Each structure stands twice: as C-alpha cells, then as structure tokens.
N, CA, C and O atoms as a DFTB+ gen file, in Angstrom:
692 C
 N C O
     1  1    -158.023      65.987    -104.110
     2  2    -159.179      65.203    -104.016
     3  2    -159.156      64.303    -102.763
     4  3    -160.152      64.233    -102.044
     5  1    -158.063      63.634    -102.503
     6  2    -157.912      62.770    -101.328
     7  2    -158.146      63.590    -100.000
     8  3    -158.799      63.125     -99.066
     9  1    -157.572      64.833     -99.980
    10  2    -157.668      65.663     -98.788
    11  2    -159.149      66.021     -98.544
    12  3    -159.598      66.015     -97.398
    13  1    -159.921      66.336     -99.626
    14  2    -161.356      66.680     -99.542
    15  2    -162.098      65.542     -99.038
    16  3    -162.958      65.730     -98.177
    17  1    -161.832      64.271     -99.526
    18  2    -162.476      63.116     -99.070
    19  2    -162.204      62.854     -97.582
    20  3    -163.122      62.432     -96.879
    21  1    -161.090      63.063     -97.113
    22  2    -160.687      62.910     -95.713
    23  2    -161.449      63.938     -94.839
    24  3    -161.954      63.577     -93.777
    25  1    -161.534      65.195     -95.270
    26  2    -162.223      66.240     -94.539
    27  2    -163.731      65.926     -94.533
    28  3    -164.363      66.063     -93.486
    29  1    -164.305      65.527     -95.619
    30  2    -165.738      65.174     -95.657
    31  2    -166.085      63.960     -94.785
    32  3    -167.105      63.934     -94.097
    33  1    -165.191      62.945     -94.841
    34  2    -165.383      61.736     -94.016
    35  2    -165.299      62.094     -92.555
    36  3    -166.104      61.614     -91.758
    37  1    -164.359      62.916     -92.186
    38  2    -164.165      63.276     -90.748
    39  2    -165.364      64.017     -90.279
    40  3    -165.841      63.755     -89.175
    41  1    -165.892      64.944     -91.061
    42  2    -167.025      65.790     -90.753
    43  2    -168.248      64.915     -90.629
    44  3    -169.020      65.102     -89.688
    45  1    -168.461      64.015     -91.480
    46  2    -169.597      63.087     -91.440
    47  2    -169.543      62.284     -90.138
    48  3    -170.565      62.133     -89.468
    49  1    -168.377      61.774     -89.774
    50  2    -168.259      60.958     -88.585
    51  2    -168.541      61.802     -87.369
    52  3    -169.145      61.292     -86.425
    53  1    -168.150      63.046     -87.325
    54  2    -168.376      63.952     -86.211
    55  2    -169.884      64.180     -86.039
    56  3    -170.411      64.123     -84.928
    57  1    -170.555      64.436     -87.148
    58  2    -172.019      64.701     -87.064
    59  2    -172.720      63.433     -86.554
    60  3    -173.604      63.553     -85.706
    61  1    -172.390      62.282     -87.003
    62  2    -173.064      61.041     -86.559
    63  2    -172.750      60.776     -85.094
    64  3    -173.629      60.339     -84.351
    65  1    -171.516      61.029     -84.660
    66  2    -171.109      60.831     -83.221
    67  2    -171.814      61.759     -82.330
    68  3    -172.119      61.401     -81.192
    69  1    -172.100      62.962     -82.786
    70  2    -172.720      64.039     -81.853
    71  2    -174.235      64.069     -81.977
    72  3    -174.881      64.863     -81.293
    73  1    -174.828      63.229     -82.829
    74  2    -176.291      63.231     -82.975
    75  2    -176.884      62.625     -81.683
    76  3    -176.472      61.548     -81.253
    77  1    -177.861      63.332     -81.070
    78  2    -178.431      62.799     -79.835
    79  2    -179.173      61.500     -80.071
    80  3    -179.757      61.337     -81.142
    81  1    -179.183      60.570     -79.138
    82  2    -179.869      59.295     -79.325
    83  2    -181.408      59.546     -79.299
    84  3    -181.895      60.602     -78.894
    85  1    -182.114      58.516     -79.752
    86  2    -183.609      58.606     -79.818
    87  2    -184.228      58.647     -78.486
    88  3    -183.600      58.281     -77.493
    89  1    -185.446      59.082     -78.426
    90  2    -186.197      59.233     -77.132
    91  2    -186.849      57.895     -76.839
    92  3    -186.926      57.014     -77.695
    93  1    -187.307      57.770     -75.629
    94  2    -188.027      56.567     -75.208
    95  2    -189.315      56.410     -75.947
    96  3    -190.103      57.347     -76.080
    97  1    -189.523      55.186     -76.437
    98  2    -190.699      54.956     -77.272
    99  2    -191.923      54.582     -76.454
   100  3    -192.016      53.483     -75.906
   101  1    -192.839      55.497     -76.387
   102  2    -194.164      55.212     -75.756
   103  2    -195.305      55.361     -76.754
   104  3    -196.449      55.114     -76.373
   105  1    -195.080      55.735     -77.960
   106  2    -196.109      56.078     -78.801
   107  2    -196.416      57.594     -78.762
   108  3    -197.198      58.137     -79.543
   109  1    -195.716      58.241     -77.761
   110  2    -195.916      59.685     -77.610
   111  2    -194.563      60.312     -77.650
   112  3    -193.561      59.601     -77.572
   113  1    -194.487      61.560     -77.763
   114  2    -193.186      62.278     -77.910
   115  2    -192.779      62.882     -76.630
   116  3    -193.622      63.491     -75.971
   117  1    -191.556      62.767     -76.213
   118  2    -190.984      63.427     -74.992
   119  2    -190.304      64.678     -75.537
   120  3    -189.219      64.640     -76.117
   121  1    -191.008      65.791     -75.314
   122  2    -190.473      67.079     -75.773
   123  2    -189.439      67.619     -74.851
   124  3    -188.777      68.602     -75.184
   125  1    -189.267      67.027     -73.707
   126  2    -188.346      67.610     -72.717
   127  2    -186.882      67.165     -72.935
   128  3    -185.970      67.744     -72.343
   129  1    -186.659      66.161     -73.764
   130  2    -185.320      65.717     -73.979
   131  2    -184.847      64.637     -73.053
   132  3    -185.483      64.334     -72.043
   133  1    -183.691      64.040     -73.416
   134  2    -183.089      62.975     -72.608
   135  2    -182.118      63.577     -71.608
   136  3    -181.396      64.515     -71.943
   137  1    -182.084      63.044     -70.356
   138  2    -181.125      63.604     -69.342
   139  2    -179.716      63.369     -69.742
   140  3    -179.415      62.430     -70.479
   141  1    -178.829      64.226     -69.255
   142  2    -177.418      64.114     -69.654
   143  2    -176.643      63.138     -68.771
   144  3    -175.504      62.787     -69.081
   145  1    -177.244      62.710     -67.700
   146  2    -176.609      61.633     -66.872
   147  2    -177.616      60.906     -65.989
   148  3    -178.804      61.226     -66.025
   149  1    -177.181      59.967     -65.223
   150  2    -178.086      59.128     -64.372
   151  2    -178.308      59.741     -63.005
   152  3    -179.147      59.243     -62.254
   153  1    -177.592      60.802     -62.645
   154  2    -177.726      61.404     -61.327
   155  2    -178.417      62.753     -61.489
   156  3    -177.838      63.629     -62.131
   157  1    -179.594      62.978     -60.962
   158  2    -180.355      64.166     -61.143
   159  2    -180.640      64.854     -59.800
   160  3    -181.336      64.306     -58.945
   161  1    -180.073      66.098     -59.625
   162  2    -180.368      66.885     -58.402
   163  2    -181.702      67.647     -58.692
   164  3    -181.888      68.243     -59.753
   165  1    -182.601      67.589     -57.698
   166  2    -183.884      68.189     -57.771
   167  2    -184.064      69.345     -56.801
   168  3    -183.931      69.156     -55.592
   169  1    -184.362      70.536     -57.303
   170  2    -184.586      71.668     -56.434
   171  2    -186.006      72.033     -56.371
   172  3    -186.611      72.304     -57.408
   173  1    -186.606      72.061     -55.171
   174  2    -187.964      72.471     -54.999
   175  2    -187.987      73.930     -54.645
   176  3    -187.380      74.344     -53.657
   177  1    -188.676      74.712     -55.435
   178  2    -188.640      76.202     -55.219
   179  2    -189.935      76.702     -54.583
   180  3    -190.933      76.940     -55.264
   181  1    -189.893      76.853     -53.273
   182  2    -191.037      77.395     -52.492
   183  2    -192.331      76.768     -52.824
   184  3    -193.292      77.459     -53.161
   185  1    -192.393      75.418     -52.737
   186  2    -193.564      74.638     -53.156
   187  2    -194.581      74.619     -52.086
   188  3    -194.253      74.748     -50.906
   189  1    -195.881      74.453     -52.487
   190  2    -196.995      74.249     -51.551
   191  2    -196.820      72.812     -50.976
   192  3    -195.966      72.056     -51.439
   193  1    -197.598      72.475     -50.018
   194  2    -197.555      71.125     -49.400
   195  2    -197.874      70.151     -50.514
   196  3    -197.190      69.135     -50.634
   197  1    -198.844      70.400     -51.306
   198  2    -199.247      69.504     -52.369
   199  2    -198.092      69.327     -53.404
   200  3    -197.835      68.221     -53.878
   201  1    -197.408      70.455     -53.735
   202  2    -196.326      70.410     -54.648
   203  2    -195.171      69.576     -54.108
   204  3    -194.547      68.837     -54.870
   205  1    -194.871      69.673     -52.826
   206  2    -193.830      68.913     -52.129
   207  2    -194.178      67.437     -52.238
   208  3    -193.310      66.611     -52.520
   209  1    -195.506      67.086     -52.005
   210  2    -195.865      65.665     -52.153
   211  2    -195.688      65.113     -53.546
   212  3    -195.338      63.951     -53.751
   213  1    -195.946      65.998     -54.502
   214  2    -195.826      65.577     -55.942
   215  2    -194.307      65.324     -56.224
   216  3    -193.963      64.307     -56.827
   217  1    -193.410      66.239     -55.794
   218  2    -192.014      66.072     -56.049
   219  2    -191.462      64.775     -55.352
   220  3    -190.728      63.972     -55.930
   221  1    -191.863      64.658     -54.129
   222  2    -191.387      63.481     -53.371
   223  2    -191.808      62.153     -54.045
   224  3    -191.013      61.217     -54.135
   225  1    -193.022      62.092     -54.497
   226  2    -193.439      60.888     -55.124
   227  2    -192.805      60.717     -56.499
   228  3    -192.450      59.595     -56.860
   229  1    -192.648      61.799     -57.292
   230  2    -191.967      61.727     -58.566
   231  2    -190.578      61.233     -58.469
   232  3    -190.135      60.393     -59.253
   233  1    -189.835      61.795     -57.433
   234  2    -188.469      61.345     -57.201
   235  2    -188.422      59.907     -56.840
   236  3    -187.540      59.195     -57.320
   237  1    -189.335      59.423     -56.007
   238  2    -189.359      58.043     -55.665
   239  2    -189.561      57.135     -56.872
   240  3    -188.973      56.057     -56.959
   241  1    -190.395      57.584     -57.793
   242  2    -190.606      56.846     -59.016
   243  2    -189.372      56.785     -59.924
   244  3    -189.056      55.733     -60.480
   245  1    -188.663      57.945     -60.074
   246  2    -187.464      57.947     -60.831
   247  2    -186.371      57.094     -60.147
   248  3    -185.563      56.456     -60.823
   249  1    -186.357      57.093     -58.855
   250  2    -185.347      56.270     -58.172
   251  2    -185.604      54.724     -58.322
   252  3    -184.756      53.907     -57.963
   253  1    -186.767      54.375     -58.849
   254  2    -186.990      52.908     -59.148
   255  2    -186.240      52.547     -60.437
   256  3    -186.046      51.366     -60.726
   257  1    -185.828      53.530     -61.192
   258  2    -185.095      53.255     -62.451
   259  2    -183.576      53.411     -62.179
   260  3    -183.124      53.445     -61.034
   261  1    -182.825      53.501     -63.284
   262  2    -181.363      53.692     -63.117
   263  2    -181.040      55.094     -62.833
   264  3    -179.871      55.377     -62.572
   265  1    -181.972      56.031     -62.856
   266  2    -181.718      57.407     -62.469
   267  2    -181.853      57.510     -60.932
   268  3    -182.810      57.010     -60.341
   269  1    -180.873      58.168     -60.317
   270  2    -180.945      58.474     -58.875
   271  2    -181.098      59.932     -58.709
   272  3    -180.451      60.722     -59.396
   273  1    -181.969      60.311     -57.781
   274  2    -182.213      61.745     -57.470
   275  2    -181.656      62.125     -56.106
   276  3    -181.488      61.299     -55.209
   277  1    -181.378      63.428     -56.001
   278  2    -180.884      63.921     -54.758
   279  2    -181.488      65.368     -54.655
   280  3    -182.088      65.867     -55.607
   281  1    -181.313      65.999     -53.506
   282  2    -181.697      67.343     -53.406
   283  2    -180.559      68.216     -53.795
   284  3    -179.422      67.957     -53.399
   285  1    -180.821      69.263     -54.571
   286  2    -179.809      70.085     -55.105
   287  2    -180.381      71.132     -56.051
   288  3    -181.588      71.372     -56.089
   289  1    -179.462      71.759     -56.829
   290  2    -179.988      72.859     -57.629
   291  2    -179.446      72.849     -59.090
   292  3    -179.494      73.874     -59.771
   293  1    -178.944      71.712     -59.552
   294  2    -178.373      71.817     -60.898
   295  2    -179.169      71.200     -61.999
   296  3    -179.057      71.660     -63.136
   297  1    -179.987      70.167     -61.748
   298  2    -180.611      69.467     -62.915
   299  2    -182.055      69.727     -63.095
   300  3    -182.457      70.065     -64.209
   301  1    -182.887      69.598     -62.085
   302  2    -184.323      69.750     -62.211
   303  2    -184.799      70.807     -61.214
   304  3    -184.560      70.688     -60.012
   305  1    -185.441      71.793     -61.698
   306  2    -186.013      72.866     -60.862
   307  2    -187.509      72.711     -60.912
   308  3    -188.055      72.628     -62.012
   309  1    -188.226      72.667     -59.776
   310  2    -189.606      72.489     -59.782
   311  2    -190.310      73.674     -59.140
   312  3    -189.899      74.158     -58.085
   313  1    -191.379      74.138     -59.791
   314  2    -192.121      75.338     -59.314
   315  2    -193.628      74.907     -59.309
   316  3    -194.065      74.058     -60.086
   317  1    -194.335      75.513     -58.438
   318  2    -195.802      75.434     -58.471
   319  2    -196.367      76.837     -58.158
   320  3    -195.998      77.474     -57.172
   321  1    -197.279      77.287     -59.042
   322  2    -197.970      78.527     -58.824
   323  2    -199.212      78.502     -59.738
   324  3    -199.408      77.588     -60.539
   325  1    -200.006      79.506     -59.585
   326  2    -201.217      79.577     -60.449
   327  2    -200.875      80.225     -61.797
   328  3    -200.665      81.433     -61.910
   329  1    -200.831      79.343     -62.822
   330  2    -200.584      79.819     -64.130
   331  2    -201.866      80.041     -64.864
   332  3    -202.830      79.318     -64.611
   333  1    -201.945      80.996     -65.759
   334  2    -203.192      81.317     -66.475
   335  2    -203.670      80.317     -67.523
   336  3    -204.775      80.426     -68.053
   337  1    -202.821      79.354     -67.804
   338  2    -203.113      78.334     -68.778
   339  2    -203.969      77.218     -68.156
   340  3    -204.203      77.171     -66.949
   341  1    -204.437      76.295     -69.074
   342  2    -205.354      75.253     -68.629
   343  2    -204.656      73.936     -68.326
   344  3    -205.328      72.962     -67.986
   345  1    -203.365      73.870     -68.434
   346  2    -202.620      72.591     -68.227
   347  2    -202.402      72.366     -66.753
   348  3    -202.436      73.300     -65.951
   349  1    -202.173      71.101     -66.403
   350  2    -201.952      70.647     -65.044
   351  2    -200.431      70.801     -64.670
   352  3    -200.080      71.326     -63.613
   353  1    -199.592      70.333     -65.563
   354  2    -198.163      70.387     -65.374
   355  2    -197.438      70.548     -66.676
   356  3    -198.004      70.346     -67.751
   357  1    -196.222      70.901     -66.579
   358  2    -195.376      71.150     -67.727
   359  2    -193.934      70.855     -67.440
   360  3    -193.433      71.199     -66.369
   361  1    -193.247      70.218     -68.380
   362  2    -191.813      69.993     -68.226
   363  2    -191.094      70.444     -69.480
   364  3    -191.537      70.144     -70.588
   365  1    -189.998      71.156     -69.324
   366  2    -189.270      71.583     -70.532
   367  2    -187.763      71.503     -70.215
   368  3    -187.328      71.704     -69.081
   369  1    -187.012      71.206     -71.250
   370  2    -185.550      71.308     -71.144
   371  2    -185.165      72.744     -71.406
   372  3    -185.480      73.303     -72.456
   373  1    -184.493      73.329     -70.462
   374  2    -184.127      74.782     -70.550
   375  2    -182.644      74.980     -70.867
   376  3    -182.224      76.099     -71.162
   377  1    -181.817      73.873     -70.809
   378  2    -180.453      73.996     -71.161
   379  2    -179.954      72.641     -71.663
   380  3    -180.069      71.619     -70.986
   381  1    -179.404      72.672     -72.854
   382  2    -178.932      71.464     -73.487
   383  2    -177.410      71.429     -73.440
   384  3    -176.762      72.431     -73.740
   385  1    -176.835      70.298     -73.070
   386  2    -175.349      70.133     -73.070
   387  2    -174.827      70.345     -74.459
   388  3    -175.239      69.601     -75.349
   389  1    -173.989      71.257     -74.720
   390  2    -173.464      71.565     -76.045
   391  2    -172.688      70.429     -76.648
   392  3    -172.636      70.307     -77.872
   393  1    -172.079      69.590     -75.832
   394  2    -171.211      68.485     -76.310
   395  2    -171.996      67.333     -76.855
   396  3    -171.722      66.847     -77.952
   397  1    -173.025      66.866     -76.057
   398  2    -173.731      65.616     -76.439
   399  2    -175.197      65.820     -76.830
   400  3    -175.865      64.857     -77.207
   401  1    -175.727      67.089     -76.745
   402  2    -177.064      67.374     -77.114
   403  2    -178.097      66.890     -76.154
   404  3    -179.285      66.973     -76.463
   405  1    -177.724      66.388     -75.005
   406  2    -178.687      65.924     -73.986
   407  2    -179.072      67.045     -73.046
   408  3    -178.378      68.057     -72.954
   409  1    -180.185      66.864     -72.347
   410  2    -180.672      67.932     -71.425
   411  2    -179.892      68.000     -70.131
   412  3    -179.734      67.018     -69.405
   413  1    -179.400      69.232     -69.871
   414  2    -178.581      69.511     -68.702
   415  2    -179.410      70.090     -67.601
   416  3    -179.040      69.966     -66.433
   417  1    -180.571      70.751     -67.932
   418  2    -181.432      71.399     -66.947
   419  2    -182.875      71.361     -67.393
   420  3    -183.190      71.673     -68.542
   421  1    -183.758      70.973     -66.475
   422  2    -185.187      70.919     -66.718
   423  2    -185.961      71.908     -65.784
   424  3    -185.577      72.106     -64.632
   425  1    -186.983      72.479     -66.275
   426  2    -187.949      73.175     -65.493
   427  2    -189.269      72.362     -65.440
   428  3    -189.815      72.007     -66.484
   429  1    -189.777      72.071     -64.224
   430  2    -191.025      71.388     -64.056
   431  2    -191.963      72.340     -63.369
   432  3    -191.627      72.926     -62.339
   433  1    -193.156      72.500     -63.943
   434  2    -194.107      73.468     -63.369
   435  2    -195.435      72.770     -63.137
   436  3    -195.997      72.118     -64.017
   437  1    -195.925      72.943     -61.871
   438  2    -197.256      72.423     -61.476
   439  2    -198.185      73.668     -61.458
   440  3    -197.845      74.730     -60.938
   441  1    -199.338      73.469     -62.041
   442  2    -200.267      74.589     -62.149
   443  2    -201.275      74.475     -60.911
   444  3    -202.169      73.629     -60.925
   445  1    -201.112      75.290     -59.921
   446  2    -202.019      75.234     -58.784
   447  2    -203.440      75.660     -59.074
   448  3    -204.376      75.327     -58.348
   449  1    -203.574      76.406     -60.156
   450  2    -204.952      76.914     -60.529
   451  2    -205.746      75.714     -61.003
   452  3    -206.864      75.544     -60.519
   453  1    -205.288      74.891     -61.877
   454  2    -206.004      73.724     -62.353
   455  2    -205.987      72.563     -61.408
   456  3    -206.881      71.717     -61.445
   457  1    -204.952      72.499     -60.530
   458  2    -204.925      71.407     -59.556
   459  2    -205.609      71.736     -58.216
   460  3    -205.621      70.919     -57.295
   461  1    -206.161      72.915     -58.132
   462  2    -206.869      73.324     -56.933
   463  2    -207.891      72.331     -56.527
   464  3    -208.699      71.935     -57.366
   465  1    -207.920      71.899     -55.310
   466  2    -208.957      70.939     -54.818
   467  2    -208.716      69.525     -55.141
   468  3    -209.506      68.673     -54.734
   469  1    -207.645      69.197     -55.866
   470  2    -207.299      67.802     -56.199
   471  2    -206.653      67.190     -54.977
   472  3    -205.985      67.889     -54.214
   473  1    -206.847      65.845     -54.769
   474  2    -206.352      65.118     -53.673
   475  2    -204.833      64.901     -53.860
   476  3    -204.268      65.117     -54.932
   477  1    -204.179      64.439     -52.688
   478  2    -202.777      64.153     -52.730
   479  2    -202.462      63.088     -53.784
   480  3    -201.409      63.159     -54.418
   481  1    -203.358      62.086     -53.994
   482  2    -203.195      61.117     -55.072
   483  2    -203.026      61.722     -56.461
   484  3    -202.189      61.266     -57.240
   485  1    -203.797      62.720     -56.765
   486  2    -203.728      63.419     -57.992
   487  2    -202.367      64.171     -58.190
   488  3    -201.747      64.168     -59.254
   489  1    -201.983      64.801     -57.075
   490  2    -200.712      65.494     -57.076
   491  2    -199.525      64.493     -57.273
   492  3    -198.570      64.759     -58.002
   493  1    -199.645      63.365     -56.598
   494  2    -198.594      62.340     -56.760
   495  2    -198.514      61.815     -58.184
   496  3    -197.420      61.549     -58.682
   497  1    -199.660      61.660     -58.850
   498  2    -199.715      61.229     -60.210
   499  2    -199.049      62.284     -61.089
   500  3    -198.272      61.970     -61.990
   501  1    -199.363      63.492     -60.812
   502  2    -198.804      64.631     -61.595
   503  2    -197.248      64.687     -61.396
   504  3    -196.509      64.897     -62.358
   505  1    -196.788      64.503     -60.183
   506  2    -195.320      64.438     -59.915
   507  2    -194.613      63.393     -60.661
   508  3    -193.549      63.597     -61.247
   509  1    -195.281      62.167     -60.626
   510  2    -194.747      60.998     -61.335
   511  2    -194.707      61.338     -62.830
   512  3    -193.694      61.086     -63.483
   513  1    -195.770      61.897     -63.378
   514  2    -195.897      62.172     -64.802
   515  2    -194.820      63.222     -65.279
   516  3    -194.104      62.978     -66.250
   517  1    -194.733      64.327     -64.609
   518  2    -193.772      65.383     -65.018
   519  2    -192.361      65.011     -64.835
   520  3    -191.522      65.285     -65.693
   521  1    -192.058      64.365     -63.692
   522  2    -190.670      63.899     -63.498
   523  2    -190.365      62.761     -64.443
   524  3    -189.200      62.562     -64.787
   525  1    -191.332      62.022     -64.870
   526  2    -191.131      61.012     -65.885
   527  2    -190.620      61.580     -67.210
   528  3    -189.825      60.952     -67.910
   529  1    -191.111      62.814     -67.543
   530  2    -190.592      63.445     -68.756
   531  2    -189.081      63.802     -68.580
   532  3    -188.354      63.843     -69.572
   533  1    -188.622      64.051     -67.378
   534  2    -187.184      64.315     -67.197
   535  2    -186.355      63.076     -67.335
   536  3    -185.134      63.161     -67.473
   537  1    -187.008      61.874     -67.302
   538  2    -186.307      60.668     -67.567
   539  2    -186.475      60.154     -69.066
   540  3    -186.208      58.998     -69.396
   541  1    -186.924      61.089     -69.902
   542  2    -187.108      60.948     -71.303
   543  2    -188.380      60.240     -71.724
   544  3    -188.500      59.850     -72.885
   545  1    -189.310      60.064     -70.844
   546  2    -190.541      59.413     -71.151
   547  2    -191.545      60.348     -71.852
   548  3    -191.712      61.509     -71.479
   549  1    -192.182      59.809     -72.851
   550  2    -193.247      60.507     -73.553
   551  2    -194.588      60.108     -72.976
   552  3    -194.656      59.321     -72.032
   553  1    -195.644      60.645     -73.537
   554  2    -197.037      60.268     -73.136
   555  2    -197.403      58.853     -73.528
   556  3    -196.983      58.372     -74.580
   557  1    -198.154      58.201     -72.725
   558  2    -198.695      56.867     -73.114
   559  2    -200.165      57.090     -73.534
   560  3    -200.745      58.109     -73.160
   561  1    -200.756      56.206     -74.268
   562  2    -202.055      56.252     -74.685
   563  2    -202.822      54.980     -74.270
   564  3    -202.193      54.049     -73.768
   565  1    -204.100      54.904     -74.451
   566  2    -204.880      53.680     -74.097
   567  2    -204.324      52.449     -74.862
   568  3    -204.269      51.341     -74.328
   569  1    -203.911      52.686     -76.135
   570  2    -203.474      51.533     -76.891
   571  2    -202.015      51.092     -76.509
   572  3    -201.622      49.975     -76.842
   573  1    -201.236      51.932     -75.836
   574  2    -199.928      51.557     -75.382
   575  2    -199.842      51.317     -73.889
   576  3    -198.771      50.992     -73.375
   577  1    -200.958      51.471     -73.181
   578  2    -201.134      51.243     -71.710
   579  2    -202.420      50.571     -71.481
   580  3    -203.313      51.110     -70.827
   581  1    -202.535      49.387     -72.014
   582  2    -203.893      48.601     -71.976
   583  2    -204.317      48.274     -70.579
   584  3    -205.516      48.089     -70.369
   585  1    -203.448      48.185     -69.602
   586  2    -203.926      47.861     -68.253
   587  2    -204.103      49.146     -67.432
   588  3    -204.367      49.066     -66.232
   589  1    -203.960      50.351     -68.061
   590  2    -204.287      51.607     -67.344
   591  2    -203.517      51.845     -66.067
   592  3    -204.082      52.326     -65.085
   593  1    -202.139      51.493     -66.060
   594  2    -201.426      51.645     -64.817
   595  2    -200.216      52.524     -64.885
   596  3    -199.401      52.509     -63.963
   597  1    -200.055      53.327     -65.985
   598  2    -198.899      54.179     -66.079
   599  2    -199.233      55.632     -65.828
   600  3    -200.198      56.144     -66.396
   601  1    -198.467      56.311     -64.997
   602  2    -198.665      57.698     -64.694
   603  2    -198.348      58.563     -65.915
   604  3    -198.597      59.768     -65.877
   605  1    -197.798      57.983     -67.014
   606  2    -197.462      58.734     -68.183
   607  2    -198.709      58.916     -69.097
   608  3    -198.625      59.542     -70.154
   609  1    -199.828      58.370     -68.676
   610  2    -201.081      58.750     -69.390
   611  2    -201.538      60.127     -68.975
   612  3    -201.443      60.503     -67.807
   613  1    -202.032      60.872     -69.935
   614  2    -202.479      62.234     -69.638
   615  2    -203.986      62.341     -69.456
   616  3    -204.508      63.408     -69.131
   617  1    -204.695      61.205     -69.674
   618  2    -206.165      61.204     -69.563
   619  2    -206.676      60.521     -68.313
   620  3    -207.855      60.663     -67.989
   621  1    -205.857      59.797     -67.610
   622  2    -206.183      59.172     -66.314
   623  2    -205.119      59.447     -65.340
   624  3    -204.104      60.020     -65.737
   625  1    -205.238      59.098     -64.091
   626  2    -204.334      59.516     -63.042
   627  2    -203.679      58.416     -62.225
   628  3    -203.694      58.505     -60.997
   629  1    -203.100      57.373     -62.838
   630  2    -202.384      56.402     -62.037
   631  2    -201.168      57.108     -61.360
   632  3    -200.665      58.115     -61.858
   633  1    -200.714      56.538     -60.200
   634  2    -199.688      57.245     -59.416
   635  2    -198.248      56.787     -59.693
   636  3    -197.311      57.424     -59.211
   637  1    -198.048      55.715     -60.446
   638  2    -196.715      55.102     -60.548
   639  2    -196.276      54.854     -62.018
   640  3    -197.101      54.860     -62.932
   641  1    -195.019      54.646     -62.206
   642  2    -194.493      54.079     -63.431
   643  2    -194.841      52.562     -63.478
   644  3    -194.827      51.884     -62.451
   645  1    -195.145      52.064     -64.660
   646  2    -195.228      50.622     -64.757
   647  2    -193.944      50.073     -65.305
   648  3    -193.020      50.840     -65.571
   649  1    -193.848      48.807     -65.481
   650  2    -192.587      48.181     -65.816
   651  2    -192.086      48.648     -67.225
   652  3    -190.883      48.746     -67.465
   653  1    -193.054      48.932     -68.145
   654  2    -192.688      49.477     -69.450
   655  2    -191.978      50.828     -69.237
   656  3    -190.932      51.047     -69.848
   657  1    -192.487      51.724     -68.415
   658  2    -191.868      53.043     -68.186
   659  2    -190.434      52.807     -67.621
   660  3    -189.476      53.375     -68.145
   661  1    -190.286      52.009     -66.601
   662  2    -188.979      51.712     -66.027
   663  2    -187.990      51.246     -67.077
   664  3    -186.875      51.755     -67.188
   665  1    -188.438      50.251     -67.850
   666  2    -187.552      49.722     -68.901
   667  2    -187.164      50.813     -69.932
   668  3    -186.014      50.872     -70.366
   669  1    -188.149      51.686     -70.324
   670  2    -187.841      52.746     -71.254
   671  2    -186.852      53.756     -70.728
   672  3    -186.004      54.236     -71.480
   673  1    -186.939      54.093     -69.455
   674  2    -186.001      55.026     -68.869
   675  2    -184.612      54.335     -68.887
   676  3    -183.619      54.913     -69.329
   677  1    -184.582      53.098     -68.399
   678  2    -183.284      52.366     -68.299
   679  2    -182.619      52.154     -69.711
   680  3    -181.393      52.136     -69.827
   681  1    -183.408      52.006     -70.699
   682  2    -182.900      51.892     -72.051
   683  2    -182.344      53.224     -72.624
   684  3    -181.609      53.212     -73.612
   685  1    -182.694      54.352     -72.008
   686  2    -182.320      55.595     -72.575
   687  2    -181.371      56.453     -71.719
   688  3    -181.064      57.588     -72.084
   689  1    -180.909      55.908     -70.581
   690  2    -179.942      56.695     -69.758
   691  2    -178.589      55.969     -69.751
   692  3    -177.638      56.443     -69.129
C-alpha cells in the first residue's frame, strides 16, 4: 500500500510539473502556443517586398518585449503566397517541445491574395499581429482594447503592440 501511494504521488507530481503554463490573457485564445524560450530565430522564406516589411515590423515589436529575435532558421518560419482561403494571416505551432510542452517551431503565413493592394501600414499591422501570436498573445476585442491601439485586434489595423501586449508577453516567457 505504501509503495502504491509513493508511485501515485510521484506520478501526480510529474504530471503537474510538466503541465504547460497558461496562455497570455487577452480575452482571446492564442492557438499558436507559448514559445519555448526568449530567443527566437526568424526565417523569411522568399518573401515579397510587403512580406519583408511585415516581418521586419513584427520582429521590431517582439524585440520591445523580453523576446529577442534574430535571423535564422530554427524557431519561426514565415511564408507569403496566395492561399485560396479568405484569411489575411495565420500562425500555428508546428512542433512542440516534448519536455515542457512549449512551442519549439512556428509557421507564420501571410495571404497575398487577401492582402493584395493593401498599404505597407496594413502589412506592418499584419506582421505585428501574427508575430504577436508567436509571443503567446491571443486576439484582443473592443472590450479589452478600449483605446483601439493594439495590433492584436483582428477587426482594425493598428501597427504596434500596446503596453498590455508587452506586459502579457513578458509575463508568459
């Protein structure tokens, strides 16, 4: 009986220790997962000029937080092409660290079909928004962004993280 209690107790402690932490609270859900570390290498894969502007601006926004970005090929891969769907951008965690359950690799996609004809400012907002998901941010709504200044809104196009976004990233990395 004592041995069974020890095994059950040890198993419970392991499950609790390996459970991934909660996501940043924006009132929205971050489906992309939390990054596995504070240093994120970003690879731009044959991007258009607009896509490059989006990545550059998104990286600059992440760099305002405790996350630092660099050029490289291990953490965030960014693509832009004409996808047949109606979304503007999409971020997903494509590889989770087996040990801690955090995201080890993200794919960020910009849809050139729906972004066609949009100004550089729109592309910068999209870059901020999608790379924000790699920092564990979820979507913001009018009720959680009353001054309309967060790029994490999906219904308007601000270009930058606000202080709430920066604090949420810093609290989760």
